[in-house]
C-alpha positions in Angstrom: 69.7 91.6 103.5 71.4 94.6 105.0 74.2 95.9 102.8 76.8 95.7 105.6 75.9 92.1 106.3 75.9 91.3 102.6 79.3 92.8 102.1 80.7 91.0 105.1 79.4 87.6 103.9 80.7 88.1 100.3 84.1 89.2 101.6 84.3 86.2 104.0 84.0 83.8 101.2 87.6 82.5 100.6 89.1 84.9 103.1 90.6 82.2 105.3 92.2 80.3 102.5 93.6 83.4 100.7 95.1 85.0 103.9 96.1 81.9 105.8 99.8 82.9 106.3 99.0 86.4 107.3 96.4 85.2 109.8 99.0 82.8 111.3 101.4 85.7 111.8 98.5 87.9 113.2 97.5 85.2 115.7 101.2 84.6 116.7 101.8 88.3 117.2 98.7 88.7 119.4 99.7 85.6 121.4 103.2 87.0 121.9 101.7 90.4 123.0 99.4 88.7 125.4 102.1 86.5 126.9 104.5 89.4 127.4 101.7 91.4 129.0 100.9 88.6 131.4 104.7 88.3 132.2 105.1 92.0 133.0 101.9 92.1 135.0 102.9 89.1 137.1 106.4 90.4 137.5 105.6 94.1 138.3 102.0 93.7 139.5 100.8 96.9 137.9 97.8 96.6 135.5 97.8 100.5 135.4 100.9 100.5 133.2 99.2 98.7 130.3 98.6 101.0 127.4 95.7 99.2 125.7 92.5 100.3 127.4 90.6 97.0 127.0 93.4 95.0 128.4 94.0 97.4 131.2 90.3 97.4 132.2 90.0 93.7 132.0 93.2 93.1 134.0 92.1 95.5 136.7 88.8 93.5 137.1 89.9 89.9 136.4 93.6 89.9 137.2 97.0 89.6 135.3 96.2 86.3 133.5 92.5 86.5 132.5 92.7 90.2 131.7 95.3 89.8 128.9 93.4 86.7 127.6 90.3 88.8 127.3 92.4 91.4 125.5 93.7 88.9 123.1 90.3 87.6 122.2 89.0 91.2 121.8 91.8 92.1 119.5 91.4 88.9 117.4 87.7 89.5 117.0 88.0 93.2 116.2 90.9 92.7 113.8 89.1 89.9 111.9 85.9 91.8 111.6 87.8 94.8 110.1 90.0 92.7 107.8 87.0 90.7 106.4 84.8 93.8 105.9 87.6 95.8 104.2 89.1 92.8 102.5 90.3 94.6 99.4 92.5 97.1 101.5 93.3 94.8 104.4 
């Protein structure tokens, strides 16, 4: 087995139970960020003002609702991959 995959699988064991409260806060913060982004994009209509490049690109292509949702999913996936892989320092 590749060392990166092995480390990820070892670190994933017990990760959800051990970090449940932090993960709830993480998901809530990302949800609040996504909802506020949708709000300002619907109100102002400018996806160009968004600072996060993935959210901005997705919003320019898919619109002010789907774009931020894509951004939320991307941030959740990226954050979880990093947190599980570097579990000891996360």
